[in-house]
C-alpha positions in Angstrom: -74.8 -12.2 -42.8 -76.5 -15.5 -42.2 -74.4 -18.3 -40.9 -71.6 -19.8 -43.0 -69.5 -22.5 -41.4 -66.7 -23.6 -43.7 -65.6 -26.4 -41.3 -68.9 -28.2 -41.6 -69.8 -27.0 -45.1 -73.0 -25.6 -43.6 -75.1 -22.6 -44.6 -78.0 -21.4 -42.5 -80.2 -18.7 -44.2 -81.9 -16.6 -41.6 -85.4 -15.2 -41.8 -86.5 -12.5 -39.2 -89.2 -13.8 -36.8 -88.5 -17.4 -37.7 -86.3 -18.4 -34.8 -83.6 -16.1 -36.2 -82.1 -14.7 -33.0 -82.3 -18.0 -31.1 -80.6 -19.9 -33.9 -77.8 -17.4 -34.4 -77.2 -17.7 -30.7 -76.9 -21.4 -31.1 -74.5 -21.1 -34.0 -72.4 -18.6 -32.2 -72.0 -21.1 -29.3 -71.1 -23.8 -31.8 -68.3 -21.6 -33.2 -67.0 -20.2 -30.0 -67.9 -22.7 -27.2 -69.6 -20.0 -25.2 -72.9 -18.1 -25.3 -73.0 -14.7 -27.0 -73.2 -11.7 -24.7 -74.1 -8.3 -26.2 -71.4 -5.7 -25.9 -70.6 -2.1 -26.7 -67.7 -0.7 -28.7 -67.2 3.1 -29.1 -70.7 3.6 -28.0 -72.2 1.2 -30.6 -74.2 -1.7 -29.3 -73.3 -5.1 -30.8 -75.8 -8.0 -30.9 -75.7 -11.4 -32.5 -77.0 -9.9 -35.7 -74.9 -6.9 -36.4 -71.6 -8.3 -35.0 -71.3 -10.8 -37.9 -74.4 -12.9 -38.6 -76.3 -10.3 -40.7 -79.4 -11.6 -42.3 -79.1 -11.6 -46.1 -81.6 -11.2 -48.9 -81.7 -14.0 -51.4 -79.9 -12.0 -54.1 -77.0 -11.3 -51.9 -76.0 -14.9 -51.0 -72.3 -15.5 -51.6 -72.8 -18.4 -54.0 -69.1 -18.8 -54.7 -68.7 -19.8 -51.0 -71.6 -22.0 -50.4 -72.0 -23.8 -53.8 -71.5 -27.3 -52.4 -72.7 -26.6 -48.8 -75.5 -28.2 -46.8 -78.0 -25.3 -47.0 -80.8 -25.1 -44.5 -83.5 -22.6 -43.3 -86.7 -22.4 -41.3 -90.1 -21.2 -42.5 -93.2 -20.1 -40.7 -96.9 -19.4 -41.5 -96.7 -15.8 -42.8 -99.6 -14.4 -40.8 -98.3 -15.9 -37.6 -94.9 -14.4 -38.4 -96.5 -11.0 -39.1 -98.3 -11.1 -35.8 -95.1 -12.0 -34.0 -93.3 -9.1 -35.6 -96.1 -6.7 -34.6 -96.0 -7.9 -31.0 -92.3 -7.9 -30.7 -91.2 -4.9 -32.8 -94.2 -2.5 -32.3 -95.5 -3.4 -28.8 -92.4 -4.6 -27.1 -89.5 -2.6 -28.7 -91.7 0.4 -29.4 -90.2 0.9 -32.9 -93.3 2.9 -34.0 -93.3 5.2 -31.0 -93.1 8.9 -31.2 -89.5 8.7 -29.9 -88.2 6.3 -32.5 -90.3 7.1 -35.6 -91.9 10.4 -34.8 -90.9 12.5 -37.8 -91.8 9.9 -40.3 -95.1 9.1 -38.5 -96.0 12.8 -38.7 -95.1 13.1 -42.3 -97.4 10.3 -43.2 -100.2 11.3 -40.8 -99.8 8.1 -38.8 -100.5 7.4 -35.2 -97.6 6.2 -33.0 -97.8 2.8 -31.3 -100.7 1.6 -33.5 -103.2 -1.0 -32.4 -103.2 -4.1 -34.5 -106.1 -3.2 -36.7 -104.7 0.2 -37.5 -101.3 -1.3 -38.2 -102.7 -3.7 -40.7 -105.0 -1.1 -42.2 -102.1 1.3 -43.0 -99.4 -1.4 -43.2 -97.9 0.0 -46.4 -97.4 3.4 -44.8 -96.0 2.1 -41.5 -93.4 0.1 -43.5 -91.9 3.4 -44.5 -91.4 4.7 -41.0 -88.8 2.4 -39.5 -86.4 0.1 -41.3 -86.8 -2.6 -38.7 -90.6 -2.9 -39.5 -89.8 -3.7 -43.1 -86.9 -6.0 -42.1 -89.2 -8.1 -39.9 -92.3 -8.3 -42.1 -91.1 -8.5 -45.7 -92.0 -11.8 -47.4 -89.9 -14.9 -46.7 -89.2 -15.3 -50.4 -87.2 -12.1 -50.2 -84.8 -13.9 -47.9 -85.0 -17.4 -49.2 -86.0 -17.1 -52.9 -88.8 -19.0 -54.6 -86.9 -22.3 -55.3 -87.3 -24.7 -52.3 -85.0 -27.1 -54.1 -82.1 -24.8 -53.6 -82.0 -25.9 -49.9 -80.8 -29.2 -48.7 -83.7 -29.1 -46.2 -86.3 -26.7 -45.0 -87.9 -26.9 -41.6 -91.2 -25.5 -40.3 -90.6 -23.4 -37.2 -92.3 -25.9 -34.9 -89.5 -28.3 -35.8 -86.7 -26.0 -34.5 -85.7 -28.6 -31.9 -85.3 -31.2 -34.6 -83.3 -28.7 -36.6 -80.9 -28.4 -33.6 -80.6 -32.1 -33.3 -79.8 -32.5 -37.0 -77.1 -29.8 -36.8 -75.8 -31.5 -33.7 -75.5 -34.7 -35.6 -73.8 -33.0 -38.5 -71.3 -31.1 -36.4 -70.7 -33.7 -33.7 -71.5 -31.1 -31.0 -74.5 -31.2 -28.7 -76.6 -28.1 -29.4 -79.7 -26.6 -27.9 -81.8 -23.7 -29.0 -82.8 -20.9 -26.6 -85.8 -18.8 -27.0 -85.0 -15.1 -27.7 -87.1 -12.1 -28.8 -90.3 -13.4 -27.1 -91.4 -10.1 -25.6 -94.8 -8.7 -26.4 -98.4 -9.7 -26.2 -99.3 -12.9 -28.2 -101.8 -12.7 -31.0 -103.6 -15.4 -33.0 -104.7 -15.2 -36.6 -108.3 -15.2 -35.2 -107.6 -11.8 -33.8 -107.7 -10.4 -37.3 -110.8 -9.4 -39.2 -111.7 -11.3 -42.4 -110.7 -8.2 -44.4 -107.4 -7.9 -42.8 -106.7 -11.6 -43.1 -107.3 -11.3 -46.8 -105.1 -8.3 -47.1 -102.2 -10.1 -45.4 -102.7 -13.3 -47.5 -102.5 -11.1 -50.6 -99.3 -9.5 -49.3 -97.7 -12.9 -48.5 -99.2 -14.6 -51.6 -95.7 -15.8 -52.8 -94.8 -17.2 -49.3 -98.0 -19.2 -49.2 -97.5 -20.5 -52.8 -93.8 -21.4 -52.3 -93.7 -22.6 -48.7 -97.3 -23.6 -48.1 -96.6 -27.3 -47.8 -94.5 -26.5 -44.6 -97.3 -25.0 -42.5 
């Protein structure tokens, strides 16, 4: 799940590709006074996400636990977030390779390891081929909801260091944010055609409408 710290009455709602891995690492160190190190149990790999800080969709929040908590989250320009997901999950982690998604790619007549233009062009189909692609690209409103007033404070991604300082002040522990999941070529919105930019703006329309003031 996302991070619930009863001791500090603090709830952090995670959004994939919005500093998610880095911040979960920060919170793990806050709770345990040591950095998280991935490990394996019975052949199953454990990372900072699946060992306890699983990202939650908005409709799965444990409201009974966090009703009076200080609730915080980070948001990011949707197209920049999409490009980061493509770079990291498709190019770096090869989640749309023949090895990892071959059968589903074949069933939908999709090329493995697509270039950016092809990935955008057939985005709806590629979403069906690997659960991680959907997880990292679905709209932020799926994770945070459409009511910004639900949160005590929302931060744009570029204010992540300020976020860490605010959490340090709240908890009384000096915290710093690392930078995880940075692998992959970097893309800019200008790398997209006008047609593909329009397509992504339509897909993320709710994100721009709800969180547009933050980016």
